[in-house]
N, C-alpha and C positions, 0 to 999 in steps of 0.2 A: 240590763234585761230585759227582754223582750218576753213578756209572760204569754201571749199566745203561741209563739214557737214553743215554748216550753209543755203548753198544756199539747199541742199538737204531737209532741213528742212522747208524752206518757198515752195519749191514743195510741200512738203506733207500737207502743211498747204491748198496752193492753189488745189490742187486736193481734200481736203476734201472737201473746199468751192464748187466746180466743181459738188460733187457729190448732194450737196444739191439744187444747181441752175437746175441742169440737173433735177432733181425730181419736183423741181417746177415747171418748163419749161412744163416738160409734164404735170402734171395736168392742167395747165393754158391751154396750147394747148388742153386738152381733153374737160373741160370745154367750151373751146371756139365753139368748133365743137358740142357738144351736141344738141341732136333735142331740149332738155329743153332751150336751152340759144336763141332759134330762137325768133327775135323779133315777139310779138304779138301786138303792135301797132309802131307809129312813135315814141314816148316816152319811148318805151323801149331798154334800151341801154347794158342791161346783156352781151349780146353777144357781140357787139362791144369791152367793157370794158375788157372783158375777153380775147380779141384777142390782145389788145393794151399790156395788162399785160403779155401775152405770147411771144408777139415781144420783148419786153422789158428783159425780161425774158432770151431768146434767144441770145438777142445782150449779155447781161452778160455772157453767156456759152461761147459764142466766146470770149470773152475778157479773160477770166478767160485761156482758151485753150492758146490764145497767150503768154497770161503772163507765164504760164508753159513751153511752148518751152522756151520763152526767158531766162528764170532762168536756164533751161538744159542747155543749149549751152553759157551759161554765162560765160566769162572768168575771168580767178579769178585774178588778179593782186594784188601783194603785193605791198601796198604803205609802203612807209619810215615815219619817223617822219614829214622831210622836204618835202615830196610832197604835191603839192596841190590836195586838194579836188575835187573827178572827180566821175565818171560812175565807180558801184564797189568798192567803197571806204566802209568800215565800220567804224564809226565816233561816239565816245562818247563824250559826252559835258559837263559840269557842270553849273549848276546854283545854287548858295545859298545853295552849301552840295550837292544837288540832280545830280546825275547822270542820261542821258537819252542816249541811244544805238540808232544809225539808219544804214540801210543798205543804200546807194544811189543807186538806178536801174533805169531803161528807164519804167519801169510799175508796177504794182501791187502796188501801193502807199495807204497807210492806213492799209497795212496788219501788223500783229502782232504776232510775234511767240517768244518762250521764248527758248533762247538758251543758256547752260551752265548757266543756273540760272539768267539771264540776260534776260528781255525783250526789244526786238529789235523791232522800225518799220522801213520798206521800206517806202522810200521817193524818190520821182522823183524831178529832176530838175526843171520841172514846179510848183512844189509846192512852197508855201513861203519860209519856210524852206530850201529847196531844192536850191534855188534860192540865197538865203543870205549866207550859206554855200560853195557853191562852187568856188574854186580859194582858200578857206583860208586855213593854215596850223595847224599842230598841235601847242599848244601854242598860237594860234592867241586868242583875246579877241573879239567875234562878235557881234554888235548888233543885235537882231532879234524881228521883229516887228509881234506880232503874238496875234491876235482877240483885235486890237486896242492899244496895248501896248507893251512898247519896253523894252525887258531886254536883260542884257547882260550875256551872256554864254560865257565860256572859252572851247576853243576846248582842250580834256583831250588827247584824242588819236585817232589816224587815223591809218588804214591799212589794 
């Protein structure tokens, strides 16, 4: 697997998301500042609600921009089978014959990309799954608590 191309794939996905959020933030900002959004009475909150939405979307734009910068400068460390899982690791786990693939990064958790025919999810060390995988090695069986259930996953690959 070429990790540089995988990282570029994640950057492309984040860039596409950024474009959508930027358009939404611009539309919400225009709505918030439009003269028809001016409150007609103390119960009219359309303008206020639009400004909250614009602020939230602007924060999401800033977060995506920071994530893109992080992935563009991320070191492409190669992990061997005996190395513990850490930031930058590509990890495949198997449970009941189902293989799941993850990229451990410091930002953009939940982002999903399809790379070389495999769906890969970006996870962070702050996520429940990320916390439980860090430090384990290829071949380890890990009990993972997700959605109130404990399941055993075997780490198939770390690279």
